[in-house]
N, C-alpha and C positions, 0 to 999 in steps of 0.2 A: 772541434778539430781533433783529429786522431793524434795520438802520441807516436813518437818514433818507434817505440817497441811494438805498438799495435800494427803499424805499417810493416815493420820487419816481419812480424808473425804472419801477416797476410801474404807477404811476398813468399816466404818459405813454405807456407801451407797450401797456397793456391797457384801462384804464378810460377814458381821455380819448377815444380813437376811438369807443368805444361811446356815451359821453355826447354827443359831437358829433352822431352819427347820430340819437340819440333827440331831441336838441334840434331838428334839422332837421325831423323828423317831427312834433314837437309844434307847431312854428310853422306847418307845413302844415295840420295839423288845426285849429289856432286860426283860421287865415284862412278855411278852409272853413266852420267853424261860424259865424264872423262873417258871411260872405256869405249863408249860409242864413238866419241871423237877420234880416238886412237885407231879403232878399226875402220872407221869410215874414211878418214883422211890418209891412211897408209896404203889404201888400194889404188 
């Protein structure tokens, strides 16, 4: 069984960078969808 410190290290070395990248992409897509909705539904 892995120790808590090993799991924490794994999270910050492997998962956290991937999660941050996905979060940036999610925010970008969210803003694009919002802008599309504003322009599409205001006409």
